[in-house]
Every structure is written in C-alpha cells, then in structure tokens.
N, C-alpha and C positions, 0 to 999 in steps of 0.2 A: 610845569614842563611836560609835554606829551611823552608818554612812554610807548615804546614799540614792542611788538611781540618778541622780536629778536633780542632787544635789550632786557626784556623781562626774563626770557629764557636764559640769556647769557649771564644774568645775575646769579644763576645757580651753578654756573660752571658748564657752560655750554649752551458702503452704507449698510449699516446693520439693517436687517429685513424688518419691514413694518408688521407682518403678521404676529411676531412675538410681542411687539409693543402693544398691539391691539388686544392680543390674547390675555396679557397680564395687566392691562390698564396702567401702564408705566407713568403716564403723565403726572398722576397724583403723588407718585412716590419719589419724584426726582427733585434735586435741588434746581433752583431756577437756572443756574449756569450750565446745567447738563440737559435740560429738556429739549433744546434745539437739536443737539447731536443725535439723540435717540428718536426723535420724531421724523427725521428725514428732512429737516429744514434745508432749503436750497442753499443757504449760505455755508452749509457744512458738508452735505453729502451729495448734492446734485450738481447740476450744470452751472456754468458761469453766470455772473450777474453783469450784464452789459458786455461791451466788447473790449478788445485790446488785451495787452499783457502787462504785468507789473515787472519792471526792471529791477533786478537785485544786484547790489554791490556786495561782493564777498569780502568780508573783513577777516583775514587770516587764512593762509593757504596751508592747512594742516590735514591730518588724516580724515577727520569727519567732513570737512568741506570738500576736499578733493576726492575722497574715496566714496562719499555717500551723497551729500546734498547736491553738489554740482552735477554728478551723473543723473541724479533723480530729476533735476530740472531739465536737463538735456534730453533724457529718454522719454519722458511722458508728461512734462509740465505743460498743461493746457492753458494756464493763465500766468505762467512765469517764464522769465528769460534772464540770462546773466548778461549784464551790461557794463560791469566795472569790477575792478579788483583793488584790494588794499593789501600790500605785502612789504616786508622789509628786505626781500630778496629779489632784486630786479631781474635776474636771469630766470628764476623760477616763474616769476609773474609773466614775463614775456612768453615763455613756453605755454603756460596755461592760457594766456590771452589768445594766442594763436589757435589753440585747441577749441576754444569756445567762441571765437569770432569777436573778441573784445578789442576795440581799437586801442592803439598805444596811448592815446591821449586820455584814456579812461583807466589808466593804471596809476594808482596813488600809493604813497607811503604813509607812515604813521605821523610824520611831521606835517605834511600838507593835506591831511585827512579832511579838514574843513572845506577844501576845494570841491568836495562832492556836492556842496550846496549849489554850485554853478552848472552842474550836469543835469539837464532835464530828462535824460534817459535813466536816471536813478530815481526810483520811487521808494525803495526800501533797502536797508542793509541787513545782511545775515551775519551775525557776529559769532565766530567760531574760534575765539581766542581763549587762552587760559582763563579760568574762572575769575581770578583777581583783576582781570582787565575788562570784564563785562560792563561794570558800572561806568567807567570812564568813556568807553567808546559808544555806549548807548546814549549817554548824556550829550556827547559831542555830535552824534548823529541827529538826535532830536533838535539840537540847536541849529543844525544845518538844514532842517526842514524835511528830514527823512523818517519814514516809518522804520520800526526795528523788530526783527525776528532774532531773538537771542537764544543761544544754546543754554541748556540747563547744566548745573544749577544756576539760578539767576545771578547770584553774586555771593560774596563771602560774608556779608553781614546784613542784618535787618535794615540798618541805616542806608547802606548802598542800594538795597532793593527799593526803598522808598524814594531815594534820589532819582532812580531810573523812572519810576512811575510818575513822579512830580515833573521831571523834565519833559516826558512825552506828553503829559496832559497840558503843560504850559504851552507847548508848541503845537497842540492839537494834532499830534501824531499817534498812531496806534503802536502798541507794544504787545508782542506775543512771546511767550516762553516756549521753547521747542520740546514740548512733551508729546512726542510722536505717538506714543501708545494710546493717547486720548482720542486719536483719529483712526486707530487700527481696527479692522473689522472684527477680529476674534475677541479682542478686549471689549469692544462694544457689545458683542453678543453676550459675553459673560456678565456685563453690567445689566443687560436686559433680563437675563434669566434670574439673576440673584435678586434684583430689586422688584421683579415681577412676581416673585413668590414660588418660583420653580423648585427651590431648595427648602421651601417652608420659611420659617423664621431664621434669619441669619444669626449664627451663634459665634463662630470663630473664623479667623483667617490666619493661615500659616504661609509665610513667604520668605524667600531668600534669593540673593544674587551676589555672586562673588567670583573672583578669578585670581590667579597668581600673577602679580605684577612684576615686571622686569626692573632691575636696578637702573637708576638714572632717569626714570620717567619724571616729567615735571609735576605729575600728580602726587609725588612724594614730598613736595615742598609746600609747606603750609601757607606761605604767603601767596603762592600762585594758585593753589587748589582750594584753600579754605578749610581743608580737612582731608581725611583719607577715604576709604571705600564708602563711608556713610554718604558723603556728598556726591560721589561719582556714580555708584551703582545701587547703594542702599536707598537712594532717593526714588528709584523705580518701585521698590517695595512699599515705601512710604506713600507714594502716589496711589498704588494699587489698593491699599487699605482704605484710603479716603474715597476713591471713586467707586469702589465696589460697595462700600457701606452707605455712601451718600451722606456721611456725617463727618464732623470734625472731632478729633480726640479731645478728651478732657484731662487725661493724665498719661504720662510716659514714664517708663522706668528702664534704665539701660546700664550695660556694662561693656567695657572694652578691654583689650589685651594686646600685648606684643609677645609673640612666641619665638619668631625667627630673629635672632640677634645677629643679623648679617649686615647691618648698616642701612637697610632700606627704610626702617621705621623709627628714625630718630626724631621726626617732626609730626608724623601723623599716625593714627591707629592702624594696626594690622587687622584686627577682628573687632566686630561690634555686634551685639545682639540687643534688641529692645522689645518691650511690650507696650501696647497702647490699650486704653480703655475708652470706649465711646459712650455717648449719652444713653443709647438704647441698651447698653450692657454688652455689646459685641466686644470681644477681646481678640487681640492680634499678637502673634509671635513672629518676629522678624529678625533676620540675621544677614550680615554682609561681611566680606573678607577680601583682603588683598593677598592673603597667604594661602588660600585654597580655592579650588573650584567648587564652591559650596552650593551650587544650584542656580537655577534661572527659572523659578516657578512661583506660582501661588495656588493655594487651594482654599476655597471658601466653603465652609460646611454649615448647613442649616439643620433644622429639625426634621426635614423630609428628604435631604439629599445633599449633593455637593457639586461644585464646578471646579475643575482644575485646568490650569494652563501650564504646559511645559513642552518646549521653552515658552516663556511668557513675555520676554522683553527684548529678544534679539531683533536684528534688522529684517529678517525674513524667516519663514518656516514656523511661525507660531502655531501651536496646536492646542485643541481643547478636548477634554473628556468630561462627561457629566453623568449624573444619575439623580433623577428628581421625581416629583410626585405626579407629573403629567405623563400619561402614556402616549407620548408623541415622539417621533424621531427628531432628534436634535441634529440638524444638518451642520456639518463642519463648514464654516465660512471659507470662502476662497483664500487659499494660503498666499500671503504676500511673497513676491519675489523681489530680489535686488533690482533697483532701489525704490520700490513702490512707496514705502512709507515716507520717504523724503519728497517724492513727487506730490503725494497727497498733502503733506505738511506745507510745502511751498505754495501750492495752489489754494489751500484753505486760507492762508494769510492774504494771498493775492485777491481772493474773492471778497475777503473782509475789507480790503482797501478799496476795491472797485465798487462794492455795493454799500460801503459805509456800515459794516457790521462789526460787532465786537468779536474777537477771536474766542475760541473755546477755552484757551489757556492764556488769559491776559496777564499783565504784570502782577496783579493781585494774587494770582495763583502761585506764582513763584515766591512771593512774599510770605504766603501762608506756610509753604514748605520750609522756608528759611527760618521762620519762627519756631517750627517744630524741631528742625535740626539743632538749633541752638538749645532748645529744652532738652533734647536727647543728650547732647554733649554736657550740659549742666548736670544731668542725672548721673552721667559717668563720673564727672569730677567730684561730685558731692556724695556719691554713693547713696542716693535716696530717690524716691519717686518725685516727679515734678508735675504740678498741675499746670495746665495750659488753657 
C-alpha cells in the first residue's frame, strides 16, 4: 500500500576555471566520473544541449523543496520548469500551484501518484520526502516512466539504494542524487587545487558539520531518517573527503554518543566522529552533531600547503582560503547567492536528460555513501575499525 508523506510523518505523532586545470594537469589525476566536471564539459558547466525545458514534478512540499529547489528553478532555471506537484495537503498544493503556474489537473497525491505517467509535461520528479520514503517513490516514478532527482541521503539501506538503481535502469530512466556541492564553484576550485598539486602531496583532511536540532523534528525518528546527524549533515563531510582525495576509503573507525538526555535522542545518535584511511595513506578526521553547532568546514592539508572552506556546505556564501606552493593569486570563485546552487542542480540534471548524459552524481554515488555510512555505524556498534 502506498505511503504518503503525511502518513509517514503522522506515524511519529504529528564552472570552475580552466586555467587551473591546465596549470596542474588535472585530467590524469581524476577519477573517471569527475573528469567532465573539472574539464568544463558542456553537459556539466556550459550551455544547454538542444532546446526546450525539462518539466519537474515536485514530490513533497517541505522546507527544501518550497524554500530552495522550487525558487531555484523559478529564479534562474534555464533548462528547468515546474509542471506538477505531489502532496498530501490539497490546500497547500493549490496555493503553491498558483504561485508556480501549475494547473490544477497536475496536482497529485500519494495514492494516485502513478497518474504522473499520463502527464507528458512531466519529464522528471524531484523527491524531497523524508529519507525513508526515497526508495518507494523513486521506484514508482521510474515505473511511471519518469527520470528521478532524489535528495540525499539516497535511502536508509544499501538494499533500498540498489532497488532504486535497478528500477531506473530497467525503465531506462536517469537517476541523480542531489549532492549540490559537487556542482558548486568553490568546491570545484578546491578539488582542482588539491588534485593539481597546489598543496603538494595531500596528507590529511579535517572536516565537520553539525547544528542543534529542535525537538519534534522527523529527523529524530530512525525509521524516517535512517540515522542521526551522520546521514543528514555528516554525509557532506563524507562526500568532501571522497571528492577531495579522489579515492575511496579502505577503513573507517567511529564513535558516537548521547550527552543531552532531554528526549530528543532516543532513536538516533547525537554526536558522531569518525576517521578514514585511504589507499594513498591520506587520513581524515570527521565529526558531526545534532547537539552543537560544531562547524561547517573542511581543511585539506598537504606537504606544501592547505585549502580551507568555511562555510563549506551552506546554500550560499561558501568561502575559500588557501596557501600553496605556487606563487599565483588564487581568485575567490564567485560566491553563490540564494538559490543559485539549486538552479545549477536542476539544470544539470535537465541537461543530462536532454543530451542523454550521465549526471555527475548518479545513483551509484549515493550507494557508495550508504555503504560507508553503514560501515561507520557498524564501527560505532562494535567499537572497532571496519574495513570497507
């Protein structure tokens, strides 16, 4: 039986610049799935492929869809438009539809979701539901013939991630996980500098992201969220270590704790810190929290210098500082403004659909992170390092 966002919640009680790439000879240092984004490939950083716009159906009218993604499409989406909505709240959906010019017959609920198959103005769905619903609504969308842009984390288990990938492949539909930082200019510049040798040999990465969560948030329910701050904001640090190093970790070691005994953390962790070891010998120290504002940064240090972003993961205003071996001025990339990152994300996926390209962050990328998250939780539970 199809589950709705409202039922699920109710169950609880209620372009990076080319000169740097050329200077540092990046192509030979990149993983295959990163080479296009740093080379200025048209499918990632430049203009549209072909004409027209991709119509998005927004699945779930919550904070990130209404406050970020939809304004991003409306403000600057060159290849994207909003053509349909899925919500369990008819009044809210009607108000939002009027705001974005969505016809009433393009408003769906969670029970008649499959009717999107008959709407030719829907090319893709944007899934902004609680994490525990990602798999179901991705599979149903693929079976309805629609491409899927799904918010992170991809799902609550490795099995669910694989189900999402399999369903989209079976339907010949594209699947992208919404890792917006992988398209953000300052993060891309950091990748260029580090992998290009600006800091010498990369040695260590230190990163953290956390905030104080309010009582009653659905993210405090394990069934809905899949975990605590690790899956919500710790995943940004996990991603940063992977894309900065260009490697996959071979071992993780982690610890978690609950300090505030105020009822918020009966199902998920409050604090978690973990380390990772990569094949080259790069070591990382990472931390995340729902009990403290413990940072929003990363610092990658090498034998000849360092690159630091702070804030590193916010929706706007990301800033970089650096010191390296080249005696060149490191220009600060243009700072994103609200809601640039979501415009870029929507248009990238649209261009992948229009031009038949693979997205920078396909389902396999979300699957990799989920496997690592489960290894981190295993290390916490068993109080030992876990090889991955």
